[in-house]
N, CA and C atoms of all chains as a GROMACS GRO file, in nm:
protein
  606
    1MET      N    1  12.367   5.929  -8.059
    1MET     CA    2  12.226   5.962  -8.056
    1MET      C    3  12.187   6.029  -7.925
    2SER      N    4  12.249   5.988  -7.815
    2SER     CA    5  12.203   6.049  -7.691
    2SER      C    6  12.256   6.191  -7.673
    3LYS      N    7  12.361   6.226  -7.748
    3LYS     CA    8  12.412   6.362  -7.738
    3LYS      C    9  12.306   6.463  -7.784
    4GLU      N   10  12.242   6.433  -7.897
    4GLU     CA   11  12.137   6.522  -7.950
    4GLU      C   12  12.018   6.525  -7.854
    5ARG      N   13  11.984   6.409  -7.802
    5ARG     CA   14  11.870   6.400  -7.711
    5ARG      C   15  11.896   6.482  -7.585
    6VAL      N   16  12.018   6.470  -7.534
    6VAL     CA   17  12.054   6.546  -7.415
    6VAL      C   18  12.050   6.696  -7.443
    7GLN      N   19  12.100   6.733  -7.559
    7GLN     CA   20  12.098   6.874  -7.600
    7GLN      C   21  11.953   6.926  -7.602
    8THR      N   22  11.864   6.848  -7.663
    8THR     CA   23  11.723   6.888  -7.672
    8THR      C   24  11.660   6.903  -7.534
    9LEU      N   25  11.684   6.804  -7.449
    9LEU     CA   26  11.626   6.808  -7.314
    9LEU      C   27  11.678   6.928  -7.235
   10LEU      N   28  11.805   6.956  -7.251
   10LEU     CA   29  11.863   7.070  -7.178
   10LEU      C   30  11.810   7.202  -7.232
   11GLU      N   31  11.794   7.208  -7.364
   11GLU     CA   32  11.739   7.332  -7.422
   11GLU      C   33  11.597   7.356  -7.374
   12ARG      N   34  11.525   7.247  -7.355
   12ARG     CA   35  11.389   7.258  -7.305
   12ARG      C   36  11.389   7.306  -7.158
   13ALA      N   37  11.482   7.253  -7.080
   13ALA     CA   38  11.486   7.287  -6.937
   13ALA      C   39  11.547   7.425  -6.912
   14PHE      N   40  11.641   7.463  -7.001
   14PHE     CA   41  11.711   7.591  -6.983
   14PHE      C   42  11.702   7.673  -7.112
   15PRO      N   43  11.580   7.717  -7.148
   15PRO     CA   44  11.562   7.784  -7.277
   15PRO      C   45  11.638   7.916  -7.289
   16GLU      N   46  11.670   7.975  -7.175
   16GLU     CA   47  11.735   8.107  -7.178
   16GLU      C   48  11.885   8.097  -7.150
   17ALA      N   49  11.939   7.977  -7.155
   17ALA     CA   50  12.078   7.958  -7.116
   17ALA      C   51  12.174   8.044  -7.198
   18GLU      N   52  12.272   8.102  -7.126
   18GLU     CA   53  12.373   8.182  -7.196
   18GLU      C   54  12.471   8.091  -7.269
   19GLU      N   55  12.499   7.977  -7.205
   19GLU     CA   56  12.584   7.877  -7.268
   19GLU      C   57  12.520   7.741  -7.246
   20LEU      N   58  12.518   7.659  -7.352
   20LEU     CA   59  12.463   7.524  -7.336
   20LEU      C   60  12.538   7.435  -7.432
   21LEU      N   61  12.619   7.348  -7.375
   21LEU     CA   62  12.712   7.271  -7.457
   21LEU      C   63  12.708   7.125  -7.411
   22VAL      N   64  12.696   7.035  -7.508
   22VAL     CA   65  12.706   6.892  -7.476
   22VAL      C   66  12.826   6.837  -7.552
   23ILE      N   67  12.918   6.778  -7.478
   23ILE     CA   68  13.040   6.727  -7.540
   23ILE      C   69  13.045   6.575  -7.525
   24ASP      N   70  13.070   6.508  -7.635
   24ASP     CA   71  13.083   6.362  -7.630
   24ASP      C   72  13.225   6.328  -7.585
   25ARG      N   73  13.234   6.265  -7.468
   25ARG     CA   74  13.366   6.230  -7.414
   25ARG      C   75  13.402   6.086  -7.445
   26GLY      N   76  13.320   6.023  -7.527
   26GLY     CA   77  13.354   5.886  -7.567
   26GLY      C   78  13.233   5.796  -7.581
   27GLY      N   79  13.221   5.738  -7.698
   27GLY     CA   80  13.119   5.635  -7.720
   27GLY      C   81  12.976   5.683  -7.724
   28GLY      N   82  12.955   5.813  -7.711
   28GLY     CA   83  12.819   5.865  -7.717
   28GLY      C   84  12.744   5.855  -7.585
   29ASP      N   85  12.797   5.780  -7.490
   29ASP     CA   86  12.727   5.770  -7.361
   29ASP      C   87  12.810   5.825  -7.244
   30HIS      N   88  12.930   5.874  -7.276
   30HIS     CA   89  13.009   5.947  -7.177
   30HIS      C   90  13.005   6.094  -7.217
   31LEU      N   91  12.924   6.168  -7.146
   31LEU     CA   92  12.898   6.305  -7.189
   31LEU      C   93  12.943   6.407  -7.086
   32GLU      N   94  12.973   6.525  -7.139
   32GLU     CA   95  12.997   6.639  -7.051
   32GLU      C   96  12.902   6.750  -7.092
   33VAL      N   97  12.838   6.811  -6.996
   33VAL     CA   98  12.749   6.923  -7.029
   33VAL      C   99  12.797   7.048  -6.957
   34ARG      N  100  12.784   7.159  -7.028
   34ARG     CA  101  12.816   7.289  -6.968
   34ARG      C  102  12.696   7.381  -6.984
   35VAL      N  103  12.647   7.430  -6.874
   35VAL     CA  104  12.531   7.517  -6.880
   35VAL      C  105  12.554   7.642  -6.795
   36THR      N  106  12.532   7.756  -6.856
   36THR     CA  107  12.534   7.883  -6.782
   36THR      C  108  12.395   7.943  -6.792
   37ASP      N  109  12.333   7.966  -6.678
   37ASP     CA  110  12.194   8.010  -6.680
   37ASP      C  111  12.163   8.089  -6.552
   38THR      N  112  12.075   8.187  -6.566
   38THR     CA  113  12.034   8.263  -6.447
   38THR      C  114  11.966   8.174  -6.344
   39ALA      N  115  11.911   8.060  -6.390
   39ALA     CA  116  11.844   7.967  -6.297
   39ALA      C  117  11.938   7.919  -6.188
   40PHE      N  118  12.068   7.927  -6.214
   40PHE     CA  119  12.165   7.877  -6.117
   40PHE      C  120  12.211   7.984  -6.018
   41ASP      N  121  12.172   8.108  -6.044
   41ASP     CA  122  12.215   8.216  -5.955
   41ASP      C  123  12.171   8.189  -5.811
   42GLY      N  124  12.264   8.200  -5.722
   42GLY     CA  125  12.231   8.185  -5.580
   42GLY      C  126  12.215   8.042  -5.532
   43LEU      N  127  12.234   7.945  -5.622
   43LEU     CA  128  12.222   7.805  -5.580
   43LEU      C  129  12.360   7.744  -5.552
   44SER      N  130  12.363   7.647  -5.462
   44SER     CA  131  12.488   7.574  -5.440
   44SER      C  132  12.513   7.485  -5.561
   45ARG      N  133  12.635   7.435  -5.573
   45ARG     CA  134  12.664   7.350  -5.688
   45ARG      C  135  12.581   7.222  -5.687
   46VAL      N  136  12.557   7.170  -5.566
   46VAL     CA  137  12.474   7.050  -5.556
   46VAL      C  138  12.334   7.079  -5.612
   47GLN      N  139  12.279   7.194  -5.574
   47GLN     CA  140  12.145   7.230  -5.623
   47GLN      C  141  12.146   7.253  -5.774
   48GLN      N  142  12.253   7.314  -5.824
   48GLN     CA  143  12.265   7.338  -5.969
   48GLN      C  144  12.269   7.206  -6.045
   49HIS      N  145  12.352   7.115  -5.996
   49HIS     CA  146  12.365   6.988  -6.066
   49HIS      C  147  12.236   6.906  -6.059
   50LYS      N  148  12.164   6.922  -5.948
   50LYS     CA  149  12.037   6.850  -5.936
   50LYS      C  150  11.939   6.895  -6.044
   51LEU      N  151  11.940   7.023  -6.078
   51LEU     CA  152  11.852   7.073  -6.184
   51LEU      C  153  11.887   7.007  -6.318
   52VAL      N  154  12.016   6.988  -6.341
   52VAL     CA  155  12.058   6.922  -6.464
   52VAL      C  156  12.018   6.774  -6.464
   53TYR      N  157  12.040   6.709  -6.350
   53TYR     CA  158  11.999   6.568  -6.340
   53TYR      C  159  11.849   6.552  -6.362
   54GLU      N  160  11.772   6.647  -6.308
   54GLU     CA  161  11.626   6.640  -6.326
   54GLU      C  162  11.589   6.650  -6.473
   55ALA      N  163  11.655   6.742  -6.543
   55ALA     CA  164  11.626   6.760  -6.685
   55ALA      C  165  11.661   6.635  -6.766
   56LEU      N  166  11.760   6.561  -6.717
   56LEU     CA  167  11.808   6.444  -6.791
   56LEU      C  168  11.764   6.312  -6.728
   57ASP      N  169  11.660   6.320  -6.650
   57ASP     CA  170  11.612   6.203  -6.576
   57ASP      C  171  11.585   6.083  -6.668
   58GLU      N  172  11.522   6.111  -6.782
   58GLU     CA  173  11.480   6.004  -6.872
   58GLU      C  174  11.598   5.928  -6.932
   59PRO      N  175  11.689   5.998  -7.005
   59PRO     CA  176  11.803   5.923  -7.060
   59PRO      C  177  11.892   5.864  -6.952
   60TRP      N  178  11.888   5.927  -6.834
   60TRP     CA  179  11.967   5.873  -6.725
   60TRP      C  180  11.911   5.740  -6.681
   61LYS      N  181  11.780   5.736  -6.663
   61LYS     CA  182  11.716   5.614  -6.611
   61LYS      C  183  11.717   5.500  -6.712
   62ASP      N  184  11.704   5.534  -6.842
   62ASP     CA  185  11.701   5.423  -6.940
   62ASP      C  186  11.842   5.379  -6.982
   63GLY      N  187  11.943   5.440  -6.922
   63GLY     CA  188  12.080   5.392  -6.945
   63GLY      C  189  12.148   5.451  -7.067
   64SER      N  190  12.084   5.550  -7.135
   64SER     CA  191  12.150   5.610  -7.252
   64SER      C  192  12.273   5.690  -7.212
   65ILE      N  193  12.272   5.739  -7.089
   65ILE     CA  194  12.391   5.809  -7.041
   65ILE      C  195  12.461   5.717  -6.942
   66HIS      N  196  12.585   5.691  -6.972
   66HIS     CA  197  12.659   5.604  -6.881
   66HIS      C  198  12.736   5.689  -6.780
   67GLU      N  199  12.793   5.797  -6.832
   67GLU     CA  200  12.866   5.884  -6.742
   67GLU      C  201  12.845   6.029  -6.782
   68LEU      N  202  12.830   6.114  -6.683
   68LEU     CA  203  12.797   6.252  -6.709
   68LEU      C  204  12.884   6.343  -6.624
   69ARG      N  205  12.951   6.435  -6.692
   69ARG     CA  206  13.021   6.540  -6.618
   69ARG      C  207  12.942   6.668  -6.632
   70ILE      N  208  12.923   6.735  -6.522
   70ILE     CA  209  12.840   6.855  -6.526
   70ILE      C  210  12.922   6.977  -6.486
   71ASN      N  211  12.910   7.080  -6.567
   71ASN     CA  212  12.970   7.209  -6.534
   71ASN      C  213  12.859   7.313  -6.539
   72THR      N  214  12.824   7.369  -6.426
   72THR     CA  215  12.717   7.468  -6.426
   72THR      C  216  12.770   7.601  -6.373
   73LYS      N  217  12.709   7.706  -6.422
   73LYS     CA  218  12.747   7.839  -6.376
   73LYS      C  219  12.625   7.929  -6.374
   74GLY      N  220  12.616   8.011  -6.271
   74GLY     CA  221  12.516   8.116  -6.273
   74GLY      C  222  12.567   8.232  -6.356
   75THR      N  223  12.486   8.332  -6.370
   75THR     CA  224  12.530   8.445  -6.455
   75THR      C  225  12.590   8.558  -6.372
   76GLN      N  226  12.577   8.547  -6.238
   76GLN     CA  227  12.639   8.647  -6.152
   76GLN      C  228  12.772   8.595  -6.103
   77ALA      N  229  12.878   8.665  -6.137
   77ALA     CA  230  13.011   8.614  -6.104
   77ALA      C  231  13.048   8.627  -5.960
   78MET      N  232  11.443   3.565  -4.008
   78MET     CA  233  11.388   3.574  -4.144
   78MET      C  234  11.402   3.718  -4.195
   79ILE      N  235  11.465   3.733  -4.308
   79ILE     CA  236  11.484   3.866  -4.364
   79ILE      C  237  11.359   3.908  -4.443
   80ASN      N  238  11.313   4.025  -4.409
   80ASN     CA  239  11.198   4.080  -4.481
   80ASN      C  240  11.245   4.141  -4.612
   81GLU      N  241  11.194   4.090  -4.723
   81GLU     CA  242  11.238   4.135  -4.856
   81GLU      C  243  11.213   4.284  -4.880
   82THR      N  244  11.116   4.339  -4.811
   82THR     CA  245  11.082   4.477  -4.838
   82THR      C  246  11.163   4.575  -4.752
   83THR      N  247  11.243   4.520  -4.661
   83THR     CA  248  11.325   4.607  -4.577
   83THR      C  249  11.414   4.694  -4.665
   84SER      N  250  11.421   4.818  -4.634
   84SER     CA  251  11.507   4.905  -4.715
   84SER      C  252  11.631   4.944  -4.635
   85TYR      N  253  11.725   5.000  -4.707
   85TYR     CA  254  11.849   5.045  -4.645
   85TYR      C  255  11.838   5.189  -4.596
   86THR      N  256  11.725   5.251  -4.625
   86THR     CA  257  11.713   5.395  -4.601
   86THR      C  258  11.756   5.438  -4.461
   87GLU      N  259  11.704   5.368  -4.360
   87GLU     CA  260  11.736   5.408  -4.223
   87GLU      C  261  11.885   5.394  -4.192
   88LYS      N  262  11.945   5.286  -4.242
   88LYS     CA  263  12.088   5.266  -4.217
   88LYS      C  264  12.173   5.368  -4.290
   89ILE      N  265  12.131   5.400  -4.409
   89ILE     CA  266  12.203   5.503  -4.485
   89ILE      C  267  12.194   5.636  -4.411
   90GLN      N  268  12.073   5.666  -4.367
   90GLN     CA  269  12.050   5.791  -4.296
   90GLN      C  270  12.137   5.800  -4.170
   91GLU      N  271  12.148   5.688  -4.102
   91GLU     CA  272  12.229   5.684  -3.980
   91GLU      C  273  12.375   5.715  -4.010
   92VAL      N  274  12.427   5.657  -4.118
   92VAL     CA  275  12.566   5.684  -4.156
   92VAL      C  276  12.582   5.832  -4.190
   93ILE      N  277  12.491   5.884  -4.270
   93ILE     CA  278  12.499   6.024  -4.312
   93ILE      C  279  12.497   6.117  -4.191
   94GLU      N  280  12.411   6.083  -4.095
   94GLU     CA  281  12.394   6.172  -3.980
   94GLU      C  282  12.505   6.160  -3.876
   95THR      N  283  12.566   6.042  -3.867
   95THR     CA  284  12.665   6.024  -3.760
   95THR      C  285  12.810   6.041  -3.807
   96ALA      N  286  12.837   6.014  -3.935
   96ALA     CA  287  12.975   6.024  -3.982
   96ALA      C  288  13.011   6.170  -4.009
   97ASP      N  289  13.132   6.210  -3.972
   97ASP     CA  290  13.177   6.346  -4.005
   97ASP      C  291  13.182   6.363  -4.156
   98VAL      N  292  13.245   6.266  -4.221
   98VAL     CA  293  13.250   6.267  -4.367
   98VAL      C  294  13.210   6.128  -4.416
   99ALA      N  295  13.099   6.120  -4.487
   99ALA     CA  296  13.054   5.992  -4.540
   99ALA      C  297  13.077   5.988  -4.690
  100LEU      N  298  13.138   5.880  -4.735
  100LEU     CA  299  13.164   5.862  -4.879
  100LEU      C  300  13.096   5.734  -4.925
  101PHE      N  301  12.993   5.750  -5.008
  101PHE     CA  302  12.928   5.633  -5.068
  101PHE      C  303  12.996   5.609  -5.202
  102MET      N  304  13.056   5.492  -5.215
  102MET     CA  305  13.143   5.468  -5.330
  102MET      C  306  13.123   5.328  -5.386
  103LYS      N  307  13.181   5.308  -5.506
  103LYS     CA  308  13.183   5.175  -5.563
  103LYS      C  309  13.312   5.107  -5.520
  104GLY      N  310  13.299   5.003  -5.438
  104GLY     CA  311  13.415   4.937  -5.381
  104GLY      C  312  13.445   4.994  -5.244
  105THR      N  313  13.565   4.967  -5.197
  105THR     CA  314  13.609   5.018  -5.067
  105THR      C  315  13.740   5.094  -5.089
  106PRO      N  316  13.785   5.173  -4.990
  106PRO     CA  317  13.912   5.244  -5.009
  106PRO      C  318  14.028   5.150  -5.043
  107GLU      N  319  14.018   5.025  -4.999
  107GLU     CA  320  14.125   4.929  -5.028
  107GLU      C  321  14.108   4.867  -5.167
  108ALA      N  322  13.987   4.862  -5.216
  108ALA     CA  323  13.960   4.800  -5.346
  108ALA      C  324  13.855   4.884  -5.419
  109ILE      N  325  13.905   4.991  -5.482
  109ILE     CA  326  13.816   5.087  -5.548
  109ILE      C  327  13.774   5.030  -5.683
  110MET      N  328  13.643   5.039  -5.713
  110MET     CA  329  13.591   4.975  -5.833
  110MET      C  330  13.550   5.075  -5.942
  111CYS      N  331  13.581   5.202  -5.922
  111CYS     CA  332  13.535   5.299  -6.020
  111CYS      C  333  13.624   5.424  -6.014
  112GLY      N  334  13.655   5.476  -6.132
  112GLY     CA  335  13.742   5.593  -6.140
  112GLY      C  336  13.688   5.714  -6.067
  113ASN      N  337  13.557   5.733  -6.073
  113ASN     CA  338  13.500   5.851  -6.008
  113ASN      C  339  13.505   5.839  -5.856
  114SER      N  340  13.483   5.717  -5.807
  114SER     CA  341  13.496   5.696  -5.663
  114SER      C  342  13.639   5.722  -5.619
  115GLN      N  343  13.733   5.682  -5.704
  115GLN     CA  344  13.874   5.706  -5.676
  115GLN      C  345  13.906   5.855  -5.669
  116ARG      N  346  13.846   5.931  -5.761
  116ARG     CA  347  13.870   6.076  -5.763
  116ARG      C  348  13.820   6.141  -5.635
  117ALA      N  349  13.700   6.104  -5.592
  117ALA     CA  350  13.644   6.163  -5.470
  117ALA      C  351  13.726   6.123  -5.349
  118LEU      N  352  13.760   5.995  -5.342
  118LEU     CA  353  13.839   5.946  -5.230
  118LEU      C  354  13.974   6.017  -5.225
  119GLY      N  355  14.038   6.033  -5.342
  119GLY     CA  356  14.168   6.098  -5.348
  119GLY      C  357  14.163   6.239  -5.294
  120ALA      N  358  14.061   6.314  -5.335
  120ALA     CA  359  14.048   6.453  -5.290
  120ALA      C  360  14.028   6.457  -5.138
  121LEU      N  361  13.945   6.368  -5.086
  121LEU     CA  362  13.920   6.365  -4.942
  121LEU      C  363  14.045   6.325  -4.864
  122ARG      N  364  14.119   6.228  -4.919
  122ARG     CA  365  14.244   6.186  -4.855
  122ARG      C  366  14.343   6.300  -4.848
  123ARG      N  367  14.359   6.369  -4.962
  123ARG     CA  368  14.457   6.478  -4.966
  123ARG      C  369  14.417   6.593  -4.873
  124ALA      N  370  14.287   6.606  -4.851
  124ALA     CA  371  14.240   6.712  -4.760
  124ALA      C  372  14.247   6.666  -4.614
  125GLY      N  373  14.284   6.539  -4.593
  125GLY     CA  374  14.297   6.488  -4.456
  125GLY      C  375  14.164   6.462  -4.387
  126ALA      N  376  14.063   6.428  -4.465
  126ALA     CA  377  13.929   6.409  -4.407
  126ALA      C  378  13.918   6.276  -4.331
  127PRO      N  379  13.840   6.276  -4.223
  127PRO     CA  380  13.809   6.150  -4.155
  127PRO      C  381  13.694   6.082  -4.230
  128ILE      N  382  13.726   5.982  -4.309
  128ILE     CA  383  13.631   5.927  -4.406
  128ILE      C  384  13.562   5.800  -4.354
  129THR      N  385  13.432   5.799  -4.364
  129THR     CA  386  13.356   5.676  -4.342
  129THR      C  387  13.303   5.632  -4.478
  130ALA      N  388  13.355   5.520  -4.527
  130ALA     CA  389  13.319   5.475  -4.662
  130ALA      C  390  13.212   5.366  -4.657
  131VAL      N  391  13.122   5.373  -4.754
  131VAL     CA  392  13.019   5.269  -4.768
  131VAL      C  393  13.024   5.218  -4.912
  132ASP      N  394  13.035   5.086  -4.926
  132ASP     CA  395  13.039   5.026  -5.060
  132ASP      C  396  12.896   5.002  -5.109
  133VAL      N  397  12.859   5.074  -5.216
  133VAL     CA  398  12.721   5.059  -5.265
  133VAL      C  399  12.706   4.937  -5.356
  134LEU      N  400  12.817   4.875  -5.392
  134LEU     CA  401  12.807   4.760  -5.483
  134LEU      C  402  12.762   4.632  -5.413
  135LEU      N  403  12.759   4.635  -5.280
  135LEU     CA  404  12.722   4.514  -5.207
  135LEU      C  405  12.578   4.472  -5.236
  136ASP      N  406  12.494   4.569  -5.264
  136ASP     CA  407  12.354   4.539  -5.295
  136ASP      C  408  12.301   4.655  -5.379
  137MET      N  409  12.240   4.625  -5.491
  137MET     CA  410  12.187   4.729  -5.578
  137MET      C  411  12.090   4.823  -5.506
  138ARG      N  412  12.023   4.768  -5.405
  138ARG     CA  413  11.922   4.850  -5.335
  138ARG      C  414  11.986   4.961  -5.251
  139ILE      N  415  12.112   4.944  -5.212
  139ILE     CA  416  12.179   5.050  -5.135
  139ILE      C  417  12.183   5.176  -5.220
  140ARG      N  418  12.223   5.159  -5.345
  140ARG     CA  419  12.233   5.271  -5.436
  140ARG      C  420  12.097   5.334  -5.464
  141GLN      N  421  11.998   5.249  -5.486
  141GLN     CA  422  11.862   5.298  -5.513
  141GLN      C  423  11.809   5.379  -5.395
  142ASP      N  424  11.824   5.324  -5.276
  142ASP     CA  425  11.772   5.392  -5.156
  142ASP      C  426  11.849   5.521  -5.128
  143LEU      N  427  11.981   5.516  -5.151
  143LEU     CA  428  12.062   5.635  -5.130
  143LEU      C  429  12.019   5.748  -5.225
  144SER      N  430  12.005   5.716  -5.353
  144SER     CA  431  11.968   5.820  -5.450
  144SER      C  432  11.828   5.874  -5.425
  145ALA      N  433  11.738   5.787  -5.379
  145ALA     CA  434  11.603   5.833  -5.345
  145ALA      C  435  11.609   5.932  -5.229
  146LEU      N  436  11.699   5.904  -5.136
  146LEU     CA  437  11.712   5.987  -5.016
  146LEU      C  438  11.781   6.121  -5.047
  147SER      N  439  11.885   6.115  -5.128
  147SER     CA  440  11.967   6.234  -5.150
  147SER      C  441  11.921   6.316  -5.270
  148GLY      N  442  11.847   6.254  -5.362
  148GLY     CA  443  11.809   6.323  -5.485
  148GLY      C  444  11.926   6.336  -5.582
  149TRP      N  445  12.026   6.256  -5.562
  149TRP     CA  446  12.148   6.261  -5.644
  149TRP      C  447  12.163   6.125  -5.711
  150PRO      N  448  12.163   6.120  -5.845
  150PRO     CA  449  12.155   5.989  -5.910
  150PRO      C  450  12.287   5.913  -5.923
  151THR      N  451  12.399   5.980  -5.901
  151THR     CA  452  12.526   5.914  -5.932
  151THR      C  453  12.607   5.880  -5.807
  152ILE      N  454  12.702   5.791  -5.827
  152ILE     CA  455  12.798   5.752  -5.724
  152ILE      C  456  12.934   5.798  -5.774
  153PRO      N  457  13.021   5.853  -5.694
  153PRO     CA  458  13.015   5.864  -5.547
  153PRO      C  459  12.927   5.980  -5.499
  154GLN      N  460  12.896   5.977  -5.370
  154GLN     CA  461  12.830   6.088  -5.303
  154GLN      C  462  12.905   6.116  -5.173
  155VAL      N  463  12.936   6.243  -5.152
  155VAL     CA  464  13.011   6.282  -5.032
  155VAL      C  465  12.923   6.369  -4.944
  156PHE      N  466  12.912   6.331  -4.819
  156PHE     CA  467  12.836   6.409  -4.721
  156PHE      C  468  12.931   6.457  -4.612
  157VAL      N  469  12.918   6.584  -4.573
  157VAL     CA  470  12.992   6.635  -4.459
  157VAL      C  471  12.891   6.679  -4.355
  158LYS      N  472  12.899   6.619  -4.238
  158LYS     CA  473  12.805   6.649  -4.129
  158LYS      C  474  12.660   6.647  -4.178
  159GLY      N  475  12.626   6.543  -4.252
  159GLY     CA  476  12.487   6.525  -4.290
  159GLY      C  477  12.444   6.596  -4.417
  160GLU      N  478  12.534   6.678  -4.474
  160GLU     CA  479  12.494   6.753  -4.592
  160GLU      C  480  12.568   6.704  -4.717
  161LEU      N  481  12.491   6.678  -4.823
  161LEU     CA  482  12.552   6.637  -4.950
  161LEU      C  483  12.634   6.752  -5.006
  162ILE      N  484  12.764   6.728  -5.026
  162ILE     CA  485  12.844   6.834  -5.088
  162ILE      C  486  12.871   6.806  -5.235
  163GLY      N  487  12.849   6.683  -5.279
  163GLY     CA  488  12.859   6.657  -5.421
  163GLY      C  489  12.919   6.522  -5.455
  164GLY      N  490  12.945   6.504  -5.584
  164GLY     CA  491  13.011   6.385  -5.634
  164GLY      C  492  13.156   6.417  -5.668
  165ALA      N  493  13.216   6.337  -5.755
  165ALA     CA  494  13.359   6.351  -5.784
  165ALA      C  495  13.393   6.489  -5.843
  166ASP      N  496  13.312   6.536  -5.938
  166ASP     CA  497  13.344   6.663  -6.003
  166ASP      C  498  13.347   6.779  -5.904
  167ILE      N  499  13.242   6.789  -5.824
  167ILE     CA  500  13.233   6.901  -5.730
  167ILE      C  501  13.343   6.893  -5.625
  168VAL      N  502  13.365   6.772  -5.573
  168VAL     CA  503  13.465   6.758  -5.466
  168VAL      C  504  13.605   6.792  -5.518
  169GLU      N  505  13.634   6.751  -5.643
  169GLU     CA  506  13.764   6.787  -5.701
  169GLU      C  507  13.776   6.937  -5.724
  170ASP      N  508  13.668   6.997  -5.773
  170ASP     CA  509  13.667   7.143  -5.790
  170ASP      C  510  13.692   7.213  -5.658
  171MET      N  511  13.625   7.163  -5.554
  171MET     CA  512  13.638   7.225  -5.422
  171MET      C  513  13.779   7.209  -5.368
  172GLU      N  514  13.842   7.095  -5.402
  172GLU     CA  515  13.980   7.076  -5.358
  172GLU      C  516  14.071   7.180  -5.424
  173ARG      N  517  14.053   7.196  -5.556
  173ARG     CA  518  14.136   7.291  -5.630
  173ARG      C  519  14.122   7.434  -5.578
  174SER      N  520  13.999   7.470  -5.541
  174SER     CA  521  13.975   7.609  -5.500
  174SER      C  522  14.004   7.631  -5.351
  175GLY      N  523  14.033   7.522  -5.280
  175GLY     CA  524  14.059   7.535  -5.136
  175GLY      C  525  13.932   7.528  -5.052
  176GLU      N  526  13.818   7.517  -5.122
  176GLU     CA  527  13.689   7.517  -5.054
  176GLU      C  528  13.667   7.390  -4.972
  177LEU      N  529  13.729   7.282  -5.016
  177LEU     CA  530  13.708   7.155  -4.946
  177LEU      C  531  13.764   7.162  -4.804
  178GLU      N  532  13.889   7.205  -4.794
  178GLU     CA  533  13.950   7.218  -4.662
  178GLU      C  534  13.873   7.319  -4.577
  179GLN      N  535  13.833   7.427  -4.643
  179GLN     CA  536  13.760   7.532  -4.574
  179GLN      C  537  13.628   7.478  -4.517
  180THR      N  538  13.558   7.397  -4.597
  180THR     CA  539  13.433   7.336  -4.551
  180THR      C  540  13.457   7.242  -4.434
  181LEU      N  541  13.566   7.164  -4.444
  181LEU     CA  542  13.597   7.069  -4.337
  181LEU      C  543  13.629   7.143  -4.207
  182VAL      N  544  13.702   7.253  -4.219
  182VAL     CA  545  13.734   7.333  -4.101
  182VAL      C  546  13.607   7.391  -4.040
  183GLU      N  547  13.522   7.445  -4.127
  183GLU     CA  548  13.398   7.507  -4.079
  183GLU      C  549  13.307   7.407  -4.009
  184LYS      N  550  13.296   7.287  -4.068
  184LYS     CA  551  13.199   7.191  -4.016
  184LYS      C  552  13.255   7.101  -3.908
  185LEU      N  553  13.387   7.075  -3.914
  185LEU     CA  554  13.444   6.978  -3.820
  185LEU      C  555  13.539   7.041  -3.719
  186GLY      N  556  13.576   7.166  -3.744
  186GLY     CA  557  13.669   7.233  -3.653
  186GLY      C  558  13.811   7.229  -3.704
  187GLU      N  559  13.891   7.323  -3.652
  187GLU     CA  560  14.030   7.340  -3.697
  187GLU      C  561  14.112   7.212  -3.690
  188SER      N  562  14.084   7.129  -3.591
  188SER     CA  563  14.172   7.013  -3.568
  188SER      C  564  14.119   6.886  -3.634
  189TYR      N  565  14.032   6.903  -3.735
  189TYR     CA  566  13.974   6.784  -3.799
  189TYR      C  567  14.081   6.689  -3.852
  190TRP      N  568  14.193   6.747  -3.892
  190TRP     CA  569  14.304   6.670  -3.951
  190TRP      C  570  14.351   6.558  -3.857
  191ASP      N  571  14.343   6.583  -3.725
  191ASP     CA  572  14.387   6.481  -3.628
  191ASP      C  573  14.310   6.350  -3.642
  192ALA      N  574  14.188   6.360  -3.690
  192ALA     CA  575  14.104   6.239  -3.699
  192ALA      C  576  14.110   6.175  -3.838
  193ARG      N  577  14.202   6.224  -3.923
  193ARG     CA  578  14.203   6.176  -4.062
  193ARG      C  579  14.225   6.025  -4.066
  194GLY      N  580  14.169   5.964  -4.166
  194GLY     CA  581  14.180   5.821  -4.180
  194GLY      C  582  14.055   5.767  -4.247
  195GLU      N  583  14.050   5.638  -4.259
  195GLU     CA  584  13.938   5.577  -4.330
  195GLU      C  585  13.884   5.460  -4.253
  196ARG      N  586  13.753   5.451  -4.250
  196ARG     CA  587  13.692   5.329  -4.201
  196ARG      C  588  13.579   5.294  -4.297
  197THR      N  589  13.552   5.166  -4.304
  197THR     CA  590  13.448   5.122  -4.396
  197THR      C  591  13.332   5.064  -4.316
  198VAL      N  592  13.213   5.108  -4.349
  198VAL     CA  593  13.094   5.054  -4.284
  198VAL      C  594  13.024   4.963  -4.384
  199THR      N  595  12.991   4.844  -4.340
  199THR     CA  596  12.920   4.751  -4.426
  199THR      C  597  12.772   4.754  -4.392
  200LEU      N  598  12.691   4.790  -4.488
  200LEU     CA  599  12.547   4.797  -4.464
  200LEU      C  600  12.484   4.661  -4.490
  201THR      N  601  12.401   4.622  -4.397
  201THR     CA  602  12.324   4.498  -4.418
  201THR      C  603  12.177   4.531  -4.403
  202SER      N  604  12.097   4.466  -4.481
  202SER     CA  605  11.954   4.497  -4.475
  202SER      C  606  11.886   4.413  -4.368
   0.00000   0.00000   0.00000
């Protein structure tokens, strides 16, 4: 259930994302997300991941996500 | 008498600001309590970093105060010269790309390797 919720929250935060993928790595609460978005251009990885954490603040705080792997990319190589 | 409202914020800040490399982890380097903490520690060890480790499991408030301060919700957290460089995923990525060593050289100097090792700081409120 939290996979779909995470997907929705990320789509809301990154509506223009070139890539947006949520992968269940086990049990529905070990997730991996991959996001490629212009919003990440020019940001450090820490700043990029913080944007993802912000988008997922709610499921993170209520414990629906136990573990999260984040892969972010800007659109400028 | 311990004041219940005392926070760890100042002590955390002091570690972040004074340690060359600060690692906030679950457990200690001798008794690691989480796979992700192990991953971050492993990358730092292989890069020869001088690590100052803090066990966040000693008190739940350490973790709360740390995340409030850093804006980063997960453990581990690695700081180099006061700056958050990331958690396990980023630090491992940086190791693979050579960026980790490069960052250590830039921030700590060419001879940082001489100071490699681990010490653990115990935070008390």
